[in-house]
N, C-alpha and C positions, 0 to 999 in steps of 0.2 A: 262216068265212073272218077274215069283220070283223070278229070280235074277236082274231087272229090276228097282221093287219095293222098296230090299231093294237096291238096290246103287243108286236111288230116296230120297229117306225114308237118307242115310247117307247124300250126300250132303245138300240135306234140314239144317237136322239139321246145321248142319258146320254153314249153311250161315245165320240161323236165332239166332246159340246162339254166334256168334264170338263175334256181340257187346254190344247186356248187360252184356258178359262176360269182355269184357275188361273195360268198367267202372268201376265196381264188384275193376279188379286189378286195376283202378288210385286208390280207397279210398282204397282200402288192403293196397297199398306201400306206401301211406299217413301218415297208421297206424301204421306202420311194420317199416320209418321207425323212427317218437316217438318213441315210443317205445326199438329200439335199438340206441336210446339219452342217454333215461332215465334211461338202464340201470346199473347198478354199473358196477364199473374198478374192475373183479378180483384183490384180494388179492396173488399174487401167481404167474399168468403170463400178467398181467397191460394188457391195454386197445387190443391189439393185440387175447386177450381169444375174441370179439364180432364181429371175425370170424367164431364163432361158432353160431352163426344166422343166416351162408349163407352159410359156410362149409356142414353139411351136410341136408340141404334139395335140393342144389346143388346133393347131392348125391342118396338123395331120386326120386327127376326129370328125374331123369338118370336113374335109375334103370325104374321107371315109363316107361319111354318111353323107354326102350328095351327087357322089356314085351308088348310094342302096339304092340310091330316087330312082336314078337313070337305071340300072336294071332292071328295077322293079316293077320301076314304067315300062321298058323294054317287053319284057313275058308279061304284060300282064296287055302289052297287043299282040303279043302269039298264043300267047292261053286261052285267055279275056278269063282268067282267076283272080277270085275278088281278093283273094288269101294277098294276089301279088301289090294289089293296090296298094294293099293296107298296109303291108313291106314299101313299097315307096311312100305313105307319108312319113310311118315311122322313121324312115329316113331321113326323110327331111327334115320332120323335127329334129331331130337331138342331132343334125347335123347343123340347124342355127341355132341349138345352143351353145355349142360349142364354137360355132362362126363367130358367137354374143363374147363369151372368154375373150378370145380370139383380139378380138378389138378391143377390148376393155384391157386385158392386159398389155398390149404393142404399147400403145400410149404414155402404159406406165412405165416401160422401159423403154421410150424415146423421148420420156422430159430428162428422165436421168443420163441416157449414154451425147443427146442430143441436144439438149436445150428446150424444149421447145414438145408438146404435144398429137400432133395433127403436121405432114411434111403430104402435097399431095404427089408422094411419092414412086413411079408405079405400082407395084405392087400392092401398097396400098389402097391405091385407087383401084382395081382390080379384085381387092376382096370387096372393098368397100360396095362394088357392083355385082359382086358373086351375093352375099350378102341379101347386097337386096329383092335378087335375083330369085331365091329360095324363101325371102321373103313374103313373098307376091304367089307361090305359089304353097303356101303355108293361109296364105288368108284367102287366096282366092278356093281352097280345099273349105275355111273354115266356113264361108259363105256361102260355098253352091250350097244344092240342095242334093246333090252324087250323082249316085245312078248310073249308066254304059259313060255317054257322051261326054259328063264331065270328067271322066275316069279317063278315055284316051288321049282330051288335049288336057292333061294337069302329066299324060306318060311321057308324048310329044316335047310338053315345053321343058318340063324336068332330062331327059334327052338330053335335051338343046343346052339345056345351062351347065352341063359336066365338060361343054367341048369349052368351056371357060377355067377350069382347073389348072389345063396342062401348060396355058398361058400364064394362069394362075403363078405358078414352080417356074416355069423357065422367062417371066417378061423380064428378069436381070440380067439373064444372056440375053436376051437378045435387045436389049439399051443396052448392052455391052459396058454393062458396072456403072452406066452412068447413075447414078442411080446413090440415094443416103445410105439405102434397105445393106443389110450387111449382108451377104449371099448366103447362099442355100450353108447346112451346116457340117460341113465334115471335117470330120476327127485331123488332125496335126499339119490345115490346113487356112492360112494365113492367123497360127492361135482362133481361132474363131474354139475349141475344143480341148483345151489346155492339160497340162498334169492331173489329176486328182479330178476329175469332170466328165467324165467316156459314163461311169456308169451310172450319177446320179439323173443324166441322160437317157441314158439308157433303162432304167428302174420308170419313169417319167415316163415314157414311151410305152412302155408295157401297164405300167397302170391306169395313163389316160386308157390308152386299149381299148383297159378289158371292165372300163368308168364307158365307157361311150358301149363297146357291145351288154351288156348287163343293162342300162338307157333303152337300149332300140328295144330289146327282147323288150321292156317290159311298157315299151308306150303297145308293140307292138300288141301282147294280149290288149290291155288297153283292150283299141284300136276292132282286137276281135272281138271283147268283152261287148263294146257298145254297139258295136253293128249286129251281135246273135240280138244285144234286148229290141234293136230296130225292130229288126223282121216278125218277131215276141210279137215284138205291141201292131203290131202291124197284120199278123194272123187273127188276132185278138178283137182288131176293130175291125177288120175285115167277112 
């Protein structure tokens, strides 16, 4: 009974939250766009520097999606609740979207800043590995027949994949800054956030964080409806 109450609570939360969150997202996107347009042009990188307002927030969204996958997998192993398995799937798929967009915007920024699209820089390499790990997770889920065995294996796999996130974040420090990739964004250090850049960077993080949550809730609802339809179909044919 407790498990059923938990599942109902998660579904109810997603349904009730996604609508209002969508309106908040529209407002944030408008403010975000205006602040980026008004942001000053960087004296060194030029207008290409404005990718700063989308590229790191995409990375944070990817991290959050994969962390959700680990959390959902861990709770699934504990409670064996299918809702938490769907939670993990939704986190992985939205995380992959954000990670893919991050890997598209990154080379664009790199071309304008470093003069080349790609380099086997430590962070870029670990990011690519992280993307492949969770892409494999999604492929596994899409081609499997489902069931508790698949869910348990995917849960363990998703939890282990999360271990790459702190490595990805701190890899530049681990390599003692021997990297062409810039250090983590910090206001006031090395000019990474100059005058007038703090607000658009903040709005970028808020807007894309809200976009992540909206997409995550939508994907969770879709997965829940799919599972419910599969149960109904199985009942009709049995």
